[in-house]
C-alpha positions as CSV (number, residue, x, y, z in Angstrom):
1,M,0.1,0.1,-0.3
2,G,0.8,3.5,-0.7
3,I,0.1,7.0,-1.8
4,A,1.5,9.4,-4.4
5,I,0.6,12.7,-5.8
6,V,-0.7,12.6,-9.2
7,D,-2.7,14.4,-12.7
8,P,-5.8,11.9,-12.1
9,R,-5.5,11.7,-16.0
10,F,-2.7,9.6,-15.8
11,I,-4.9,6.8,-13.6
12,E,-8.2,7.1,-14.9
13,A,-8.2,3.4,-16.4
14,E,-7.2,2.1,-12.8
15,V,-9.2,4.2,-10.6
16,T,-12.0,2.8,-13.4
17,A,-10.8,-0.5,-12.6
18,A,-11.1,-0.2,-9.5
19,Q,-7.4,-1.2,-9.2
20,L,-6.5,2.3,-7.4
21,M,-8.9,5.0,-5.7
22,I,-8.4,8.4,-4.6
23,P,-9.3,9.1,-1.1
24,F,-9.4,12.9,-0.8
25,D,-11.5,14.9,-2.6
26,Q,-9.6,18.2,-2.6
27,R,-7.9,19.0,-5.9
28,L,-5.0,21.2,-6.8
29,A,-4.5,23.1,-10.2
30,L,-1.0,23.7,-10.9
31,E,0.1,26.5,-14.0
32,T,2.5,23.7,-14.9
33,G,3.2,21.6,-17.9
34,Y,5.3,18.6,-19.3
35,W,8.6,18.8,-21.5
36,L,10.3,16.4,-23.6
37,A,14.0,17.5,-24.1
38,W,17.1,16.1,-25.3
39,R,20.1,16.9,-26.1
40,P,21.1,18.1,-30.0
41,G,21.9,15.7,-32.2
42,R,19.8,13.1,-30.3
43,D,16.7,13.5,-32.4
44,R,17.7,11.3,-34.9
45,R,18.2,8.1,-32.6
46,R,15.6,5.4,-33.7
47,P,14.7,5.0,-29.5
48,L,14.1,8.8,-29.0
49,A,12.3,9.3,-32.6
50,A,9.8,6.6,-31.6
51,F,8.9,7.9,-28.4
52,R,8.1,11.2,-29.9
53,Q,6.4,9.8,-32.6
54,W,4.5,7.3,-30.3
55,L,4.0,10.9,-27.5
56,A,2.8,13.1,-30.4
57,E,0.2,10.1,-31.2
58,E,-1.2,10.2,-27.4
59,I,-1.6,13.3,-27.3
60,T,-3.8,13.7,-30.5
61,A,-5.6,10.7,-29.5
62,S,-6.2,12.4,-26.3
63,A,-7.3,15.7,-27.5
64,T,-10.6,13.7,-28.8
65,R,-11.3,11.5,-26.0
66,P,-14.4,12.8,-23.6
67,V,-12.9,14.2,-20.4
68,V,-13.7,11.8,-17.5
69,R,-13.6,13.0,-13.9
70,L,-12.6,10.9,-11.2
71,E,-14.8,12.5,-8.0
């Protein structure tokens, strides 16, 4: 058992499947974001290029998914 502070969007499937629960009703809105950074010249390497492609596809797909409220 344990506890973590996490963006609820990352655990929607687990909460829906009752594998995780949100024990508190309190929410905190942060004015932050996520960044993908790499050293110059590394953007052409296959693993990084594949990850960037996958990430772009996930972002695009998530923009078309309905918002799930976990309350």
